[in-house]
Backbone bond lengths (Angstrom), bond angles and torsions (degrees), N, CA, C in turn:
res aa  C-N    CA-C-N  psi(-1)  N-CA   C-N-CA  omega(-1)  CA-C   N-CA-C  phi
1 M - - - 1.398 - - 1.506 112.44 -
2 V 1.253 117.80 95.81 1.444 123.10 -175.35 1.508 112.83 -69.38
3 G 1.309 116.92 129.33 1.452 119.59 176.57 1.507 117.06 91.15
4 F 1.360 116.86 -8.58 1.437 122.42 -178.23 1.536 109.77 -102.86
5 T 1.347 114.69 151.88 1.422 119.87 177.16 1.532 109.01 -126.11
6 D 1.252 117.40 173.02 1.456 123.99 177.82 1.559 111.81 49.24
7 I 1.306 116.63 49.02 1.443 121.77 -177.10 1.507 109.29 -80.25
8 V 1.354 116.82 127.96 1.460 125.24 178.09 1.504 107.82 -132.41
9 M 1.294 115.28 133.74 1.453 122.28 175.57 1.548 109.38 -110.80
10 S 1.285 116.85 133.52 1.468 120.48 177.65 1.529 110.13 -78.55
11 N 1.345 114.89 173.89 1.455 119.44 175.81 1.542 110.07 -65.02
12 E 1.347 113.83 155.54 1.464 118.71 179.02 1.525 106.42 -72.76
13 V 1.351 114.22 144.41 1.485 122.55 -179.31 1.519 109.32 -129.88
14 D 1.292 115.95 141.53 1.451 120.24 174.52 1.561 107.93 -83.47
15 V 1.280 116.37 83.98 1.491 121.19 -174.87 1.513 114.00 -74.71
16 F 1.362 119.04 -8.49 1.413 119.93 178.63 1.517 111.78 -101.06
17 S 1.320 118.88 2.74 1.453 120.62 179.88 1.532 111.52 -60.51
18 G 1.303 113.45 125.44 1.521 119.90 -178.69 1.489 116.02 81.97
19 S 1.374 118.37 2.73 1.448 120.65 179.15 1.541 109.40 -91.88
20 L 1.330 113.15 168.81 1.485 120.05 179.86 1.534 111.86 -62.52
21 H 1.313 116.58 -24.77 1.468 121.02 -175.02 1.558 110.96 -105.90
22 E 1.285 116.40 19.22 1.483 117.77 -176.09 1.496 112.33 -58.60
23 S 1.336 120.15 -39.60 1.474 121.12 -178.88 1.530 109.72 -68.74
24 D 1.307 119.15 -35.63 1.461 120.01 175.08 1.526 114.49 -61.94
25 A 1.337 111.60 -45.29 1.489 117.71 -179.64 1.493 111.05 -68.40
26 A 1.367 119.73 -34.27 1.442 120.83 177.49 1.558 110.24 -68.33
27 E 1.266 117.93 -35.68 1.441 120.71 179.87 1.533 112.67 -58.57
28 F 1.380 116.66 -32.53 1.442 120.44 -179.95 1.560 110.91 -105.03
29 D 1.364 116.61 8.57 1.461 121.64 -179.63 1.522 110.79 54.91
30 T 1.304 117.60 43.56 1.442 125.13 -179.89 1.509 110.79 -70.63
31 R 1.318 116.88 133.57 1.447 123.65 176.50 1.523 109.05 -136.02
32 G 1.303 114.70 160.39 1.477 120.27 177.00 1.491 109.44 -112.93
33 V 1.338 117.71 148.90 1.448 121.56 177.28 1.554 105.93 -145.96
34 T 1.300 114.50 142.40 1.499 120.80 174.43 1.493 109.49 -95.98
35 V 1.324 116.78 131.83 1.474 122.32 176.45 1.485 108.08 -112.51
36 F 1.365 112.88 127.51 1.450 120.90 173.08 1.515 107.73 -109.25
37 A 1.353 113.93 135.28 1.464 118.13 177.07 1.535 109.88 -154.97
38 R 1.322 113.88 161.93 1.432 118.83 -179.67 1.515 109.26 -126.95
39 K 1.336 114.41 133.37 1.421 119.32 177.47 1.560 108.97 -97.25
40 P 1.285 119.09 121.09 1.454 123.25 -179.02 1.542 110.72 -56.41
41 A 1.328 114.90 146.38 1.489 120.81 179.33 1.483 113.39 -65.64
């Protein structure tokens, strides 16, 4: 991430669990992750 500092990534989460497309997501081992970053002033 160019230009950002203090980058932190959360744990991977199965965001498709229980959804209509859960099997499609599982086929591609899809996961969600939250990224926190700060852009200097």
